[in-house]
C-alpha positions as CSV (number, residue, x, y, z in Angstrom):
1,M,19.6,-34.0,-33.1
2,I,18.1,-32.4,-30.0
3,N,20.2,-29.5,-28.8
4,F,19.8,-29.7,-25.0
5,N,21.8,-26.4,-24.4
6,K,19.3,-24.4,-26.5
7,M,16.4,-26.1,-24.7
8,R,17.9,-25.3,-21.3
9,K,18.4,-21.6,-22.3
10,A,14.9,-21.4,-23.7
11,A,13.5,-22.8,-20.4
12,I,15.4,-20.3,-18.4
13,V,14.3,-17.4,-20.5
14,G,10.7,-18.7,-20.3
15,M,10.8,-18.8,-16.5
16,L,12.3,-15.3,-16.3
17,L,9.6,-13.9,-18.6
18,A,6.9,-15.7,-16.6
19,T,8.1,-14.3,-13.3
20,A,9.1,-10.8,-14.5
21,P,5.6,-9.3,-14.4
22,S,5.1,-10.1,-10.7
23,A,8.4,-8.7,-9.8
24,I,8.0,-5.6,-11.9
25,M,4.4,-5.0,-11.0
26,A,4.6,-5.6,-7.2
27,S,2.3,-3.2,-5.4
28,E,4.0,0.0,-4.3
29,I,3.3,2.1,-1.2
30,D,4.0,5.8,-1.9
31,T,2.8,7.5,1.4
32,I,1.1,6.6,4.6
33,D,-0.3,9.4,6.7
34,I,-1.5,8.3,10.1
35,R,-3.4,10.7,12.4
36,V,-4.1,9.6,16.0
37,V,-6.4,11.6,18.3
38,L,-6.4,10.7,22.0
39,D,-9.4,11.4,24.4
40,R,-9.1,11.5,28.1
41,S,-10.5,8.0,28.5
42,G,-7.4,6.7,26.8
43,D,-9.2,5.7,23.5
44,A,-7.5,6.5,20.2
45,Y,-9.3,7.6,17.0
46,V,-7.1,6.6,14.1
47,Q,-7.2,7.7,10.5
48,E,-4.8,6.2,8.0
49,R,-4.5,7.6,4.5
50,W,-2.7,5.3,2.0
51,N,-1.5,6.3,-1.4
52,V,-0.6,3.1,-3.3
53,D,-0.2,1.5,-6.7
54,V,-1.9,-1.9,-6.8
55,D,-0.6,-4.7,-9.0
56,N,-2.7,-7.3,-10.8
57,S,-2.2,-10.1,-8.3
58,N,-3.8,-8.3,-5.3
59,T,-7.4,-8.8,-4.3
60,E,-7.4,-6.9,-1.0
61,W,-5.5,-4.5,1.2
62,Y,-5.1,-5.1,4.9
63,L,-3.7,-3.7,8.1
64,S,-2.2,-6.1,10.6
65,M,-3.3,-5.5,14.2
66,K,-1.5,-7.9,16.5
67,N,-0.1,-7.8,20.1
68,F,-3.3,-6.0,21.1
69,G,-3.7,-7.5,24.6
70,N,-6.6,-5.7,26.3
71,M,-7.1,-3.2,23.5
72,V,-10.1,-3.6,21.2
73,I,-10.7,-2.4,17.6
74,S,-14.1,-0.9,16.8
75,D,-15.9,1.4,14.3
76,F,-13.8,0.3,11.3
77,K,-14.7,1.9,8.0
78,V,-13.0,2.7,4.7
79,F,-13.6,5.3,1.9
80,D,-11.7,6.1,-1.3
81,N,-10.5,9.4,-2.7
82,D,-14.0,10.2,-3.9
83,Q,-15.4,10.0,-0.4
84,K,-17.2,6.8,-1.4
85,Y,-17.6,4.6,1.7
86,Y,-17.1,0.9,1.4
87,F,-19.8,-1.5,2.4
88,S,-19.0,-2.9,5.9
89,D,-19.3,-6.7,5.9
90,D,-20.4,-7.7,9.3
91,T,-19.7,-11.4,8.7
92,P,-16.2,-12.7,9.2
93,W,-14.0,-11.5,6.4
94,D,-13.2,-14.3,3.8
95,V,-9.7,-13.7,2.5
96,D,-10.2,-16.3,-0.2
97,R,-12.9,-14.5,-2.1
98,S,-12.1,-13.1,-5.6
99,R,-11.3,-9.5,-6.4
100,D,-14.8,-8.8,-7.7
101,E,-16.4,-10.3,-4.7
102,K,-14.3,-8.1,-2.3
103,A,-14.7,-4.9,-4.4
104,G,-16.3,-2.0,-2.5
105,K,-16.4,-4.0,0.8
106,C,-14.4,-3.9,4.0
107,G,-14.4,-6.1,7.1
108,V,-12.4,-7.5,10.0
109,H,-10.5,-10.8,9.8
110,N,-10.4,-12.0,13.4
111,L,-7.3,-13.7,14.7
112,E,-6.5,-15.0,18.2
113,G,-7.7,-12.9,21.2
114,N,-8.2,-9.2,20.2
115,D,-5.8,-9.4,17.3
116,C,-7.2,-8.9,13.9
117,E,-6.7,-7.7,10.3
118,L,-8.6,-4.8,8.9
119,C,-9.3,-5.6,5.3
120,W,-10.9,-4.1,2.2
121,G,-11.1,-5.0,-1.5
122,V,-8.8,-3.2,-3.9
123,G,-11.3,-3.3,-6.7
124,S,-8.9,-2.6,-9.5
125,S,-5.2,-2.3,-10.3
126,G,-3.3,1.0,-10.5
127,P,-3.2,4.1,-8.3
128,H,-5.5,4.3,-5.3
129,C,-5.9,6.6,-2.3
130,W,-7.8,5.0,0.6
131,T,-8.6,6.3,4.0
132,A,-9.2,3.8,6.8
133,E,-10.7,4.9,10.1
134,Y,-11.0,2.9,13.3
135,K,-11.1,3.3,17.1
136,I,-8.7,1.6,19.5
137,N,-10.4,1.2,22.9
138,G,-8.0,1.3,25.8
139,F,-5.1,2.5,23.7
140,V,-3.4,4.4,26.4
141,K,-2.3,2.2,29.3
142,R,-2.6,3.4,32.9
143,F,0.3,2.3,35.1
144,E,0.8,2.8,38.8
145,D,2.9,5.9,38.3
146,G,1.9,7.2,34.9
147,C,0.2,6.7,31.6
148,G,1.5,5.8,28.2
149,F,1.7,3.6,25.1
150,N,4.4,2.0,23.0
151,H,2.7,1.2,19.7
152,C,3.7,0.1,16.2
153,F,1.9,2.2,13.7
154,V,3.7,1.0,10.6
155,N,4.5,-2.7,10.3
156,H,7.5,-4.6,9.0
157,D,7.2,-7.3,6.4
158,M,4.5,-5.5,4.5
159,S,4.1,-6.2,0.8
160,S,6.5,-3.3,0.2
161,G,8.1,-0.6,2.2
162,P,6.5,2.9,2.1
163,K,8.6,5.8,0.6
164,Y,7.3,8.2,3.2
165,T,5.3,7.8,6.3
166,R,4.2,10.2,9.0
167,T,2.3,9.6,12.3
168,T,0.7,12.6,14.1
169,I,-0.6,12.3,17.6
170,S,-2.8,15.0,19.2
171,M,-5.3,15.4,22.0
172,A,-9.1,15.5,21.3
173,D,-9.5,18.5,23.7
174,S,-6.8,20.4,21.8
175,T,-4.4,20.3,24.8
176,P,-0.9,21.0,23.4
177,L,1.5,18.2,23.8
178,S,5.1,19.2,24.7
179,A,8.0,18.3,26.9
180,E,6.1,19.8,29.8
181,N,3.5,17.1,29.8
182,A,4.8,14.2,27.8
183,R,8.0,12.3,26.8
184,I,8.4,10.8,23.3
185,W,10.7,8.2,21.6
186,A,10.6,6.5,18.3
187,F,12.2,3.3,17.0
188,R,13.1,1.1,14.0
189,Y,13.3,3.7,11.3
190,N,15.6,6.5,10.2
191,G,13.8,9.7,10.9
192,T,12.6,12.0,13.6
193,C,10.0,12.2,16.4
194,K,9.3,15.7,17.6
195,F,6.8,18.0,19.3
196,V,5.4,20.3,16.5
197,D,2.7,22.8,17.2
198,G,1.3,21.0,20.2
199,K,1.4,17.6,18.5
200,V,3.8,14.6,18.3
201,V,5.0,14.1,14.8
202,A,7.1,11.1,13.7
203,E,8.3,10.8,10.2
204,N,11.0,9.1,8.2
205,I,13.9,10.9,6.3
206,E,14.7,7.9,4.1
207,P,12.3,5.3,2.6
208,L,11.3,2.4,4.8
209,T,12.3,-1.1,3.8
210,T,10.3,-4.2,4.6
211,D,12.6,-4.7,7.6
212,N,11.7,-1.3,9.1
213,S,8.7,-0.3,11.1
214,M,7.5,2.8,12.9
215,V,7.2,2.4,16.7
216,V,6.3,5.4,18.8
217,M,6.4,5.5,22.6
218,C,4.7,8.4,24.6
219,L,4.6,8.8,28.4
220,F,2.3,11.0,30.4
221,P,1.6,11.9,34.0
222,K,-0.7,9.6,35.9
223,D,-3.7,11.8,35.9
224,A,-3.5,12.7,32.2
225,F,-5.9,9.8,31.2
226,L,-8.6,7.8,32.9
227,S,-8.0,4.7,30.9
228,S,-9.8,1.4,31.5
229,N,-6.7,-0.4,30.4
230,V,-4.9,-0.7,33.8
231,V,-1.5,-2.3,34.2
232,N,-0.3,-3.4,37.6
233,D,3.3,-2.2,37.1
234,T,5.3,0.9,36.9
235,I,5.6,2.8,33.7
236,G,9.4,2.4,33.9
237,T,9.1,-1.2,33.0
238,M,7.6,-0.4,29.7
239,K,10.1,2.4,29.0
240,W,13.2,0.4,29.7
241,R,12.0,-2.6,27.8
242,A,11.5,-0.3,24.8
243,L,14.8,1.5,25.2
244,E,16.8,-1.7,25.4
245,G,18.9,-2.1,22.3
246,S,18.2,1.5,21.2
247,D,20.6,4.3,20.3
248,Y,19.1,6.4,23.1
249,L,20.8,4.4,25.8
250,E,24.2,5.7,24.7
251,N,23.4,8.9,26.5
252,Y,22.1,7.3,29.7
253,T,24.3,6.7,32.7
254,E,24.2,3.9,35.3
255,E,22.4,6.4,37.6
256,D,19.7,6.8,35.0
257,Y,19.2,3.0,35.0
258,A,19.0,2.9,38.7
259,N,16.3,5.6,38.7
260,G,14.5,4.2,35.7
261,N,11.0,4.0,37.3
262,N,11.0,7.8,37.8
263,V,11.2,8.3,34.1
264,L,8.9,11.2,33.5
265,W,10.0,13.8,36.0
266,K,13.7,13.5,36.1
267,N,14.0,15.7,33.0
268,N,11.8,18.8,33.7
269,E,14.2,21.0,31.7
270,D,11.5,23.3,30.5
271,L,10.0,24.3,33.8
272,D,11.5,27.6,34.8
273,L,11.0,29.4,38.1
274,T,10.6,33.1,38.4
275,F,11.4,35.1,41.5
276,L,7.6,35.3,42.2
277,D,7.6,31.5,42.2
278,I,10.4,31.7,44.8
279,L,8.4,33.9,47.0
280,L,5.5,31.6,46.7
281,I,7.7,28.6,47.7
282,I,8.9,30.5,50.7
283,G,5.4,31.4,51.6
284,I,4.3,27.7,51.4
285,F,7.2,26.7,53.7
286,I,6.4,29.4,56.2
287,V,2.8,28.5,56.4
288,G,3.7,24.8,56.6
289,A,6.2,25.4,59.4
290,V,3.6,27.3,61.4
291,A,1.1,24.4,60.8
292,C,3.7,22.0,62.2
293,F,3.1,23.3,65.6
294,I,-0.5,22.1,65.5
295,G,0.4,18.6,64.3
296,Y,-0.4,18.8,60.6
297,G,2.4,20.9,59.3
298,L,4.7,18.4,57.7
299,F,1.8,16.6,56.0
300,Y,0.5,20.0,54.7
301,L,3.9,21.0,53.5
302,L,4.5,17.9,51.5
303,I,1.0,18.0,49.9
304,C,1.4,21.7,48.9
305,A,4.8,21.1,47.4
306,V,3.7,18.0,45.4
307,L,0.4,19.6,44.2
308,Y,2.0,22.9,43.1
309,Y,5.2,21.7,41.4
310,G,5.1,17.9,41.2
311,S,7.2,15.3,43.0
312,G,10.1,15.8,40.6
313,L,10.6,19.3,41.8
314,L,10.5,18.5,45.5
315,W,14.3,18.4,45.8
316,N,14.6,21.7,44.0
317,V,12.2,23.2,46.6
318,V,13.8,21.6,49.6
319,S,17.3,22.6,48.6
320,L,16.1,26.2,48.0
321,R,18.0,26.3,44.7
322,P,16.0,29.1,43.2
323,L,16.6,31.3,46.2
324,R,20.3,30.5,46.1
325,I,20.5,31.4,42.4
326,Y,18.7,34.7,43.1
327,L,21.2,35.6,45.8
328,R,24.1,34.5,43.7
329,R,22.9,36.7,40.8
330,K,22.5,39.7,43.2
331,K,26.0,39.2,44.6
332,L,27.5,39.0,41.1
333,M,26.0,42.3,40.1
334,D,27.2,44.1,43.3
335,G,29.4,47.0,42.4
336,A,28.2,47.3,38.8
337,Q,27.3,50.9,38.1
338,S,25.2,50.0,35.1
339,E,23.1,47.1,33.9
340,Y,24.6,47.6,30.4
341,F,27.9,46.6,28.8
342,R,28.8,47.4,25.2
343,A,32.1,45.6,24.5
344,V,32.2,42.0,23.4
345,P,32.4,39.9,26.6
346,L,35.0,37.4,27.6
347,N,37.1,38.0,24.5
348,G,34.3,36.5,22.5
349,N,34.3,33.2,24.3
350,L,31.0,31.7,23.5
351,N,31.5,28.5,25.5
352,R,32.2,30.4,28.6
353,A,29.4,32.9,28.1
354,F,26.8,30.1,27.5
355,H,27.8,28.2,30.6
356,I,27.8,31.3,32.8
357,L,24.2,32.0,31.8
358,D,23.4,28.3,32.2
359,D,24.9,28.0,35.7
360,N,22.9,31.0,36.9
361,N,19.4,30.3,35.6
362,Y,16.5,29.1,37.7
363,K,16.0,25.9,35.6
364,I,16.4,22.6,37.3
365,L,18.6,20.9,34.7
366,P,20.9,22.5,32.1
367,K,19.2,24.0,29.0
368,D,19.7,22.4,25.6
369,K,22.5,23.8,23.5
370,D,20.6,24.9,20.4
371,D,21.6,28.5,20.9
372,L,25.2,27.7,21.4
373,Y,25.4,25.6,18.2
374,A,23.5,28.4,16.4
375,A,26.0,31.0,17.6
376,Y,28.9,29.0,16.3
377,L,27.2,28.8,12.9
378,V,26.8,32.6,12.8
379,R,30.5,33.0,13.6
380,L,31.3,30.6,10.8
381,M,29.3,32.8,8.6
382,C,31.5,35.8,9.7
383,Y,34.6,33.8,8.8
384,K,33.1,32.9,5.4
385,A,33.3,29.2,6.2
386,I,29.6,28.9,5.5
387,S,27.1,31.0,3.6
388,I,23.5,31.1,2.6
389,T,22.4,30.2,-0.9
390,S,19.0,30.1,-2.6
391,T,17.8,27.0,-4.5
392,I,14.5,26.2,-6.2
393,E,12.6,23.2,-4.8
394,K,9.2,22.3,-6.0
395,G,8.8,25.7,-7.6
396,K,9.6,27.6,-4.4
397,T,12.8,29.4,-3.3
398,V,14.4,27.7,-0.4
399,N,17.5,28.9,1.5
400,R,20.2,26.3,2.1
401,M,23.5,26.4,3.9
402,K,26.5,26.3,1.5
403,I,29.8,25.0,2.9
404,A,33.1,26.5,1.7
405,S,35.1,23.9,-0.2
406,G,38.2,24.8,1.7
407,F,39.0,27.0,4.8
408,D,42.3,28.1,6.2
409,W,42.0,27.9,9.9
410,N,45.4,29.6,10.3
411,K,43.5,32.8,9.4
412,V,41.5,32.5,12.6
413,K,43.6,34.3,15.2
414,D,43.2,34.5,19.0
415,E,40.2,32.2,19.0
416,N,40.0,30.5,22.4
417,K,40.6,26.7,22.3
418,A,37.0,25.6,23.2
419,D,35.3,27.7,20.5
420,L,37.9,26.9,17.9
421,K,37.6,23.1,18.5
422,C,33.8,23.3,18.2
423,M,33.8,25.3,15.1
424,K,36.4,23.0,13.4
425,L,34.3,20.0,14.3
426,M,31.0,21.6,13.1
427,Y,32.7,22.8,9.8
428,R,34.0,19.3,9.1
429,I,30.7,17.6,9.9
430,L,28.7,20.1,7.7
431,K,31.2,19.7,4.9
432,N,31.0,15.9,5.0
433,A,27.2,15.8,5.4
434,S,26.6,18.2,2.5
435,G,28.0,15.9,-0.2
436,E,29.6,16.8,-3.5
437,N,27.6,20.0,-4.1
438,L,28.5,21.3,-0.6
439,I,24.9,22.4,-0.1
440,L,23.3,21.1,3.0
441,E,20.0,19.6,1.8
442,K,17.1,18.6,4.1
443,G,17.8,15.6,6.2
444,E,21.5,15.3,5.2
445,L,22.9,16.4,8.5
446,R,20.7,14.0,10.6
447,T,21.5,11.1,8.3
448,Y,25.2,11.9,8.6
449,L,25.1,12.2,12.4
450,N,23.2,8.9,12.7
451,K,25.8,7.1,10.6
452,N,28.9,8.8,12.1
453,K,28.3,8.6,15.8
454,S,32.0,9.2,16.7
455,D,31.7,12.7,15.1
456,A,28.5,13.3,17.0
457,K,30.1,12.3,20.3
458,S,33.2,14.4,19.7
459,L,31.0,17.5,19.2
460,L,28.9,16.7,22.2
461,K,32.1,16.5,24.3
462,A,33.5,19.7,22.8
463,V,30.6,21.9,23.8
464,E,30.8,20.8,27.4
465,K,31.9,23.4,30.0
466,E,35.5,24.2,29.3
467,N,36.3,26.2,32.5
468,K,35.1,24.5,35.6
469,S,35.7,27.5,37.9
470,E,32.8,29.7,39.0
471,C,32.4,32.9,37.1
472,T,33.7,36.1,38.6
473,P,31.5,39.2,39.0
474,Q,33.3,40.9,36.1
475,E,32.6,38.0,33.8
476,Y,28.9,37.8,34.8
477,Q,28.4,41.5,34.5
478,E,29.9,41.5,31.0
479,V,27.7,38.7,29.7
480,V,24.5,39.9,31.3
481,G,25.4,43.5,30.6
482,L,25.7,42.8,26.8
483,K,22.4,40.8,26.9
484,N,20.7,43.8,28.5
485,Y,22.2,46.2,26.1
486,L,21.2,44.2,23.0
487,N,17.7,44.0,24.4
488,D,17.4,47.8,24.9
489,F,19.9,49.5,22.5
490,L,17.2,50.9,20.2
491,E,15.3,52.5,23.1
492,L,18.6,53.8,24.6
493,S,19.4,55.5,21.3
494,R,16.1,57.2,21.3
495,R,16.4,58.4,24.9
496,G,20.0,59.6,24.5
497,V,23.3,58.9,26.3
498,K,22.5,60.8,29.5
499,D,20.3,57.9,30.7
500,V,23.1,55.4,30.6
501,K,25.8,55.0,33.3
502,P,29.2,53.4,32.8
503,L,29.8,49.8,33.9
504,D,33.4,50.3,34.9
505,E,34.0,51.6,38.5
506,S,36.1,54.6,37.6
507,G,33.6,56.4,35.4
508,E,36.6,57.8,33.5
509,R,37.0,57.8,29.8
510,A,37.6,54.2,28.5
511,S,38.9,53.3,25.1
512,E,38.4,50.3,23.0
513,S,40.8,48.8,20.4
514,N,40.1,48.2,16.8
515,L,38.4,44.9,16.0
516,P,40.7,42.6,14.0
517,V,39.3,42.7,10.5
518,E,40.1,39.1,9.8
519,N,38.5,37.9,13.0
520,G,35.3,40.0,13.1
521,Y,35.3,40.6,16.8
522,Q,37.2,42.1,19.6
523,K,40.2,40.5,21.2
524,D,41.3,43.3,23.5
525,Y,41.6,41.8,27.0
526,S,43.0,38.8,28.7
527,Y,41.7,37.3,32.0
528,S,43.6,35.9,34.9
529,D,42.5,32.9,36.9
530,N,40.9,35.2,39.5
531,G,39.0,37.1,36.8
532,D,41.2,40.2,36.6
533,K,41.1,41.9,33.2
534,S,44.1,43.4,31.4
535,L,44.6,44.9,28.0
536,L,46.5,42.6,25.6
537,A,50.1,43.7,24.9
538,E,49.5,44.0,21.2
539,N,46.8,46.6,21.9
540,I,48.6,48.8,24.4
541,D,50.3,50.9,21.8
542,K,47.1,51.4,19.9
543,E,45.2,52.5,23.0
544,D,46.0,56.2,22.7
545,N,46.7,56.6,19.0
546,S,44.6,54.4,16.8
547,I,41.2,54.5,18.3
548,P,38.7,57.3,18.8
549,E,37.9,57.3,22.6
550,I,34.4,57.0,23.8
551,E,33.0,58.2,27.1
552,N,32.3,54.8,28.6
553,S,32.5,51.2,27.4
554,S,28.9,50.6,28.1
555,V,27.6,53.0,25.4
556,P,28.1,52.8,21.6
557,A,30.3,55.5,20.2
558,N,27.6,56.8,17.9
559,Y,25.4,57.5,20.9
560,H,27.8,60.4,21.7
561,K,26.9,62.1,18.5
562,D,23.4,62.6,19.8
563,T,23.3,64.0,23.3
564,T,19.6,64.9,23.2
565,S,16.6,62.8,22.3
566,V,16.2,62.3,18.6
567,D,13.7,60.6,16.5
568,A,14.5,57.5,14.5
569,S,14.8,59.3,11.1
570,D,17.3,61.8,12.4
571,A,19.3,59.0,14.0
572,K,19.5,57.1,10.6
573,E,20.8,60.2,8.8
574,K,23.6,60.8,11.4
575,R,24.6,57.2,12.0
576,M,27.3,55.9,9.6
577,L,29.1,52.6,10.2
578,D,32.9,52.4,10.1
579,E,34.7,49.1,9.7
580,Y,35.1,48.9,13.5
581,E,31.4,49.2,14.2
582,M,30.5,46.9,11.4
583,K,32.6,44.1,12.8
584,M,31.3,44.9,16.3
585,W,27.7,44.4,15.1
586,D,28.7,41.2,13.4
587,E,29.8,39.9,16.8
588,Y,26.7,41.4,18.4
589,I,24.5,39.2,16.2
590,V,26.7,36.2,17.1
591,F,26.0,36.9,20.8
592,A,22.4,37.8,20.2
593,T,22.0,34.3,18.7
594,L,23.6,32.8,21.8
595,F,21.1,34.7,23.9
596,G,18.2,33.5,21.8
597,M,17.3,37.0,20.7
598,A,18.8,37.4,17.2
599,D,15.4,38.1,15.5
600,Q,14.7,40.9,17.9
601,V,18.2,42.5,17.5
602,I,18.1,42.4,13.7
603,E,14.6,43.9,13.7
604,D,15.8,46.7,15.9
605,L,19.0,47.1,13.8
606,K,16.9,47.7,10.7
607,E,15.7,51.0,12.3
608,Y,18.9,51.8,14.3
609,C,21.3,51.4,11.4
610,P,20.0,50.1,8.0
611,D,23.4,50.7,6.4
612,Y,24.7,47.7,8.3
613,F,22.9,45.3,5.9
614,A,24.6,46.9,2.9
615,V,28.2,47.0,4.1
616,S,28.5,43.8,6.2
617,L,29.0,40.4,4.6
618,L,26.9,38.9,7.3
619,G,24.3,41.6,7.1
620,S,24.0,41.2,3.3
621,Q,22.9,37.6,3.7
622,L,19.9,38.8,5.6
623,I,18.3,40.5,2.7
624,D,15.5,38.5,0.9
625,E,14.6,38.3,-2.7
626,S,12.5,41.4,-2.5
627,G,15.3,43.5,-1.1
628,H,13.9,43.6,2.4
629,V,15.8,42.7,5.6
630,V,14.5,39.4,7.0
631,S,12.6,39.4,10.3
632,D,13.0,35.7,10.9
633,F,16.8,35.4,10.9
634,N,17.2,31.8,12.3
635,S,14.6,30.2,10.0
636,Y,15.6,32.3,6.9
637,T,19.2,31.2,7.2
638,G,18.4,27.7,8.1
639,I,20.5,28.1,11.3
640,S,17.6,27.1,13.6
641,S,17.0,23.8,11.8
642,V,20.7,22.9,11.6
643,S,21.5,23.9,15.2
644,H,18.4,21.9,16.3
645,S,19.7,18.9,14.3
646,F,22.9,19.0,16.3
647,S,21.2,19.6,19.6
648,S,18.3,17.1,19.3
649,H,20.5,14.4,17.9
650,L,23.2,14.8,20.5
651,S,21.1,15.2,23.6
652,S,17.4,15.8,23.8
653,S,16.1,12.8,22.0
654,S,17.5,10.4,24.6
655,S,15.6,12.3,27.4
656,G,12.3,12.0,25.6
657,R,12.0,15.6,24.5
658,G,12.0,14.7,20.9
659,G,14.7,14.4,18.3
660,H,16.1,11.6,16.1
661,S,14.5,8.1,16.1
662,S,16.5,5.0,16.9
663,F,17.1,2.1,14.5
664,G,17.0,-0.4,17.4
665,G,14.8,-0.8,20.4
666,G,11.0,-0.6,20.7
667,G,10.5,-3.9,22.3
668,G,7.3,-4.8,24.0
669,H,5.2,-2.6,21.7
670,S,1.5,-3.2,21.0
671,G,0.3,-3.4,17.4
672,G,2.6,-4.6,14.6
673,G,3.4,-8.3,14.4
674,G,4.4,-8.2,10.8
675,G,2.4,-8.1,7.5
676,G,0.0,-5.7,5.8
677,G,-0.4,-4.1,2.4
678,G,-1.5,-5.9,-0.7
679,R,-2.2,-9.6,-1.0
C-alpha cells in the first residue's frame, strides 16, 4: 500500500535539500571601500574596492548606475588583488554569457539614457578582492547659488548587504574639506558622516541590509567648481528634497525652512573674527563712507564686504557685533586688578561658565558643546561615576570608558541644578548604552542615541543656558581669570609671585575654604541676582581657623613658598600637594577641559607638580602602560570621542557640519536605483 504521508515528507525534504545550497552559499559582501576624488571641473574619479565571497551561481559582478541625468560614466576598468587588469570589452556587455566567457573581462551594460551597469566576470567561486575604477563626468552640479551633489554610493537591493562600507571624498588639488567650505549630510544607513583630516568620510556602525543604502550630500560655495552640469535652480531645492523625511529636520525650525535657499552660509559657526578683523571692517566702512560722497561709495562698500567675508557675514558686519563684543569684554574687565584668578569660578557652575564664554566670543553663532560635555565627563570621573579601563582589541591596548554599576547621587552635595541634571542624564545614557559589561564600546553610544531620541532631546535641552541674565563683571572676571591662569601658571611659577597682582579690589589677605573631599571642588561662595558674592554660612567659621591663608586669591598657595625665581627642579622638590590642592587641581582639569585646553594644562602640570598624578584618583588615570603621564588627555581617556558623539548627534549633524547619518531622507539623489552585486 502506498504511504502518501511518507511520500509527502520525502518530497518536502528533497525540496529543502535542493534549495539549501543556494541559500547557504549566497554571495557575501564583506567590505566596500569607495574613494572619490573631485577636480575643479566637477568631475569625480571613483575607485571602489570590493571584498566578497562569490557563490557557485554567479557569473558576473555589477554596479548599478541609475538616475544619472546629465552625468556620464567613462574610463571604466577593473583589476583584481594581484593587480591583473581585466580585458575591457568595448562591445555591449552580454549578461547572458557563461561564467567562462565572462572571466577576465569587464564592460558596460547600457540602459536608458546615461544609466548603465558596470560589469565584470567573477571567474571563480570563493573569496575575491576587486577594484573598479571609473570617472563620472559632471558629477558636481552647479546651481544658481552654489554647487553640490546628492549621490547614492552604495545601493539597496543588492545581492546581499555589506558588513562594512566606507565612502571617502577628497579634492584632487588637496584642498582640505571642512565646515568652512562645505556642508555634509548622509542618509539611509546607521553610521556617521564627518570631516576627517580634510576629507569627508561616511561609514556605517552596523551592517547594512538589502534595504539600506549609502547616500551622501555635499554642498559647496558657487565658485568652488566650474562644472558643466548646470542646473537652473537654487541649491536649496536639492537640499530640502534630500532632508525631507530625515532625522535632521527634527532640529530645524520654521525659520530654517523659510530661509532654506540660503543653506550654506547660515551656519558659519567656525569663522571667528579677531580684533584685527574688526579694525579691518571699520577701515572698509570708513573708506566706503568717504567714497559715497563721490557717488560710488555704497556700491564699493557692499562689494568689499561680500568679497572679504561672504554674504552670510554681511549682517554681522552691518550690526557691528564684533565691535560690540570687544567693548563689552573691555567693560566687564574694568576694575580688575589682575588678569588672573585662582579660585574655582561660579561655585563650579560649568553651564554658567560655558555660556558666559559663548555669549562673549566673536563667533557669529553659538559654538558646539563638545567641551561642555567633556567637562561633565571629567567631573563624573572625579565622582567615580565613570573610570577608564584598558581592553585588548585586535592585539592592541585600547582605553574604554567604564560606567559604575551604581552611583549614589545623594553623595553629590551643593551641585547646582543645571550641572547636576546634565550629569545625571549623561550617567544614565552612558550606563544604558554600555550594555551588560558596563564598558562603552565603539559605536555603542551613537547607536543608543539614535534609538532613544527622547534621551538625546532631554540632554540637548538640559545643556541649554540655565541663567538668561547677562553675566556680571565679577562672573566674567572669574571665568576669564581662571582661563588665563591655567594658560600661564607654569610660567608664573618660574617667574615668582611678585609678578602677579590680586584680582580682588582690596589687595588685602584673602582666605579660601577647604574643598569638600566628597565633591572634589570648591563651594565657598554664593551669588545674588545682581552678582554680589558672599561666603557661604557653613564656611564662615572655618575662615579663620581651618585654612592656611594666602596672600591673594589669584595666586596658588605654593607660589608663596618661592618668592624668588626658581628653576623647575627646585620647584618640584619644594612643592608638595595636600588634599586641598589635590582636589583643587582635579577641578582645574575639569575647567581646563571646558576651556578646551586640558592637554596643555596636564602637560604643564607634569613639570609643575608630578606628585599630583600619584595622589589624585583622576590623575592616576592619566598614566599609561609605560608609567608615563599622557600628553593627549582627551583621546587617551576617550572623552573626546564620547563628548563628540553627544555633540554631533544632538546638534551639528543637522547643520551639515558632520555627525550621525539619518535612516530616512536622501530623496532626489543621483546614482542608486537598486541592484548590484553578484548575479
